[in-house]
C-alpha positions, 0 to 999 in steps of 0.5 A: 511299970511299962518301961521306956520306948524310943521311936521316930516321930511319924508325920501323920498330920504334917504335910511332909511324908517323913521327918527324916529321922530328925524327930524322936520320942522317948515314951514312958509311963508318965510322959513323952519327951520330944527330941528335935535334932537330938535336942530335948525340946518338949515333954508332954505328960499324960495328965495334960502338961506341956513343958518346954526346955528352958535351956533351949533358946526360943529361936531354936525352940520355935524354928520352923522344923522344930515347931512342926515336930512339936505340933505333930506330937501335940496333935498325936497326943491331944487331938488333930482338930485343935489349932496347935501353933506357936502362940497356942503352945506358949499359952498352954506350956510352961518352961522347965529346966530339963536334965540331959542325963537319964530320965526325970520323974514327972513330979521332979520336973513340975517342982521346978516348973514356972507357971504350970498349966494343963491342956484342956481341950474343949470337947466338940459336941457331936 
């Protein structure tokens, strides 16, 4: 088991030079969890699941800055060329009740998920 790493989200693809310590990622063996302004907003699994925290109001979840944080993590995880935006995230994500205490196993999160989907990005032919 690799363990858990926590790091600040870099602005690699966003036009900003930095997210000014407002976005943090908890990265473990099975998934990456995005915290925006110290609120757990999204989990991305290595198998292609995108899970949004159902305990966060959509107005906050999709605020301009939090949406930029989510898009950045998705681009870093699944690829820059995909057109990530609110509509695309909603099309591919499911809402999950997430605990703020400790770390949840992926199977436990998916058990409580509604309308589970996997991200399937079409490969571009070279």
